[in-house]
C-alpha positions as CSV (number, residue, x, y, z in Angstrom):
1,M,146.1,48.2,56.9
2,E,143.7,48.5,59.6
3,H,146.6,48.1,62.3
4,K,148.5,50.7,60.8
5,R,145.5,53.1,60.9
6,K,144.9,52.3,64.7
7,M,148.7,52.6,65.5
8,T,148.7,56.1,63.4
9,K,145.6,57.3,65.2
10,A,146.9,56.4,68.8
11,L,150.3,58.4,68.0
12,I,148.4,61.5,67.2
13,G,146.1,60.9,70.1
14,Y,149.3,60.2,72.7
15,G,150.7,63.7,71.1
16,L,147.7,65.6,72.1
17,K,147.6,64.0,75.4
18,S,151.3,64.4,76.1
19,L,150.8,68.3,74.9
20,M,147.9,68.7,76.9
21,L,149.7,68.0,80.1
22,R,152.5,70.8,79.2
23,Y,150.4,73.6,77.4
24,P,146.7,74.7,77.4
25,F,144.7,73.0,74.8
26,E,144.1,76.4,73.0
27,K,147.5,76.8,72.5
28,I,148.2,73.5,71.2
29,T,148.6,73.5,67.4
30,I,147.9,70.6,64.8
31,K,151.8,71.3,63.8
32,M,152.9,70.8,67.5
33,I,150.5,67.5,67.5
34,T,152.1,66.2,64.3
35,N,155.6,66.8,65.7
36,E,155.0,65.1,68.9
37,A,153.4,62.2,67.1
38,G,156.0,62.0,64.8
39,V,153.8,62.0,61.7
40,I,153.6,64.9,58.8
41,R,150.7,67.3,58.6
42,P,148.7,65.6,56.0
43,T,148.7,62.5,58.1
44,F,147.2,64.0,60.9
45,Y,144.1,65.3,58.4
46,N,143.8,61.8,56.9
47,Y,142.4,60.7,60.4
48,F,141.2,64.0,62.0
49,C,139.6,67.1,61.2
50,D,141.0,69.1,64.1
51,K,142.4,68.7,67.7
52,Y,139.0,68.7,68.9
53,E,138.1,65.5,67.1
54,V,141.4,64.0,68.2
55,L,140.2,65.0,72.1
56,E,136.8,63.0,71.3
57,W,138.4,59.7,70.1
58,I,140.9,59.7,72.9
59,F,137.9,59.7,75.5
60,S,135.8,57.3,73.3
61,E,138.8,55.0,72.4
62,E,140.1,54.8,76.0
63,I,136.7,54.9,77.8
64,I,133.5,54.7,76.1
65,D,134.5,51.5,74.0
66,K,135.2,49.7,77.0
67,V,132.2,50.9,79.0
68,R,130.1,49.9,76.0
69,S,131.4,46.1,75.9
70,M,130.6,46.0,79.8
71,F,127.0,47.1,78.9
72,E,126.8,44.9,76.2
73,Q,127.3,42.1,78.6
74,H,124.6,43.6,81.1
75,M,127.4,44.7,83.3
76,Y,126.3,48.2,83.9
77,Q,127.7,49.0,87.6
78,E,130.8,47.6,86.5
79,G,131.0,49.7,83.3
80,I,130.2,52.7,85.4
81,K,133.1,51.9,87.8
82,L,135.5,51.8,84.6
83,L,134.4,55.3,83.6
84,F,135.1,56.6,86.8
85,V,138.3,54.7,87.5
86,S,139.8,55.2,84.0
87,M,138.8,59.3,84.2
88,K,140.4,58.8,87.6
89,T,143.7,57.1,86.6
90,D,144.5,59.9,84.0
91,S,143.0,62.6,85.9
92,Q,145.5,65.2,85.2
93,F,144.8,64.7,81.4
94,Y,141.0,64.8,81.9
95,K,141.3,67.9,84.3
96,K,142.9,69.6,81.4
97,A,140.4,68.3,79.0
98,F,137.5,69.6,81.1
99,D,139.1,73.4,80.6
100,V,138.2,72.9,76.9
101,T,135.2,75.1,76.8
102,G,132.9,76.9,74.5
103,Q,131.2,75.4,71.2
104,N,133.4,72.2,71.3
105,A,133.7,71.8,75.2
106,F,134.9,68.4,76.7
107,E,131.9,68.4,78.7
108,S,129.6,68.1,75.8
109,V,131.6,65.4,74.1
110,I,131.5,63.4,77.2
111,K,127.7,64.2,77.6
112,D,127.0,63.2,73.9
113,Q,128.9,60.1,74.3
114,L,127.4,58.8,77.5
115,Y,123.9,59.7,76.1
116,N,124.9,57.6,73.3
117,L,126.1,54.6,75.2
118,I,122.6,54.5,77.3
119,H,120.3,55.5,74.4
120,D,121.7,52.6,72.7
121,E,121.4,50.3,75.5
122,F,117.9,51.3,76.1
123,K,117.0,50.7,72.4
124,K,117.8,47.1,73.2
125,N,116.6,46.8,76.7
126,F,114.3,49.3,77.3
127,A,111.2,48.0,80.0
128,G,109.7,51.6,80.2
129,P,108.9,53.9,83.2
130,Q,106.7,53.0,85.7
131,T,104.3,55.8,84.9
132,D,102.0,57.2,82.2
133,S,104.2,60.4,81.6
134,P,104.5,61.0,78.1
135,L,108.1,63.0,79.1
136,L,109.7,59.8,80.2
137,T,111.1,58.5,77.0
138,K,114.5,56.7,76.4
139,E,115.7,59.9,75.2
140,T,115.0,62.0,78.5
141,I,115.9,59.3,80.7
142,A,119.3,58.6,78.7
143,M,119.7,62.6,79.0
144,Y,119.2,62.7,82.6
145,Y,121.7,59.9,83.7
146,S,124.4,61.2,81.2
147,S,124.1,64.6,82.4
148,A,124.0,63.5,86.1
149,A,127.2,61.2,85.6
150,V,129.2,64.2,83.5
151,D,128.3,66.8,86.3
152,L,129.6,64.4,89.2
153,L,132.5,63.4,86.9
154,K,133.8,67.2,86.2
155,T,133.4,67.9,89.9
156,W,135.3,65.1,91.5
157,I,137.7,65.0,88.2
158,T,138.4,69.1,88.9
159,G,138.9,68.0,92.7
160,D,135.8,70.5,93.7
161,L,134.3,67.3,96.0
162,G,137.5,66.4,97.7
163,D,139.5,63.3,97.7
164,Y,137.4,60.1,97.0
165,D,138.2,56.8,95.4
166,A,136.2,55.6,92.7
167,D,134.3,53.4,94.3
168,Q,132.8,55.9,96.5
169,M,132.1,57.9,93.4
170,V,130.1,55.1,91.8
171,E,128.2,54.3,94.9
172,T,127.1,57.9,95.2
173,Y,126.2,58.2,91.7
174,I,124.1,54.8,91.8
175,Y,122.5,55.9,94.8
176,L,121.5,59.3,93.4
177,I,120.1,57.8,90.5
178,E,118.0,55.1,92.3
179,H,116.6,57.5,94.5
180,R,113.9,60.4,94.5
181,L,114.4,64.0,95.6
182,S,111.7,63.4,98.5
183,D,114.1,60.6,100.1
184,Y,116.3,63.4,100.9
185,I,113.8,65.8,102.2
186,E,112.3,65.7,106.1
């Protein structure tokens, strides 16, 4: 039964992905998704509330769950690289996904999922900052890292940074989060 549930969700997710490569997200209807997936409308609602939830599920299923597995093995840099490589590999889809703005903006979805991923890791392994600042909590640090990753990913995937490969982007992200602002100022 669980296998069937996963397959049905995957069909719906694939249906939305396929449609997003051909139509603007706001023009895609549930009927279009169900037709593309080969399922009936009630089946869609057995799994998802709306197309925004499908979009969130795709990102979680295809990327976050795999990155989480790497983080659980303390393979942080490899997990970050997987995030960048996966989004670049499917860049046409993710570029369209970043066009989803407003209340259910895709950028917010990514930021929330990355925040949760990093925060969960901090709950297990947080050593604490090397300062007495009460503002440097697990939450604020997770927010900072997730925001930085999303901003860099969005700028890269949408093409505003030029044509760099995933290794260069991961190296840049790691460098940025490991250095202070004063390291860049004369």
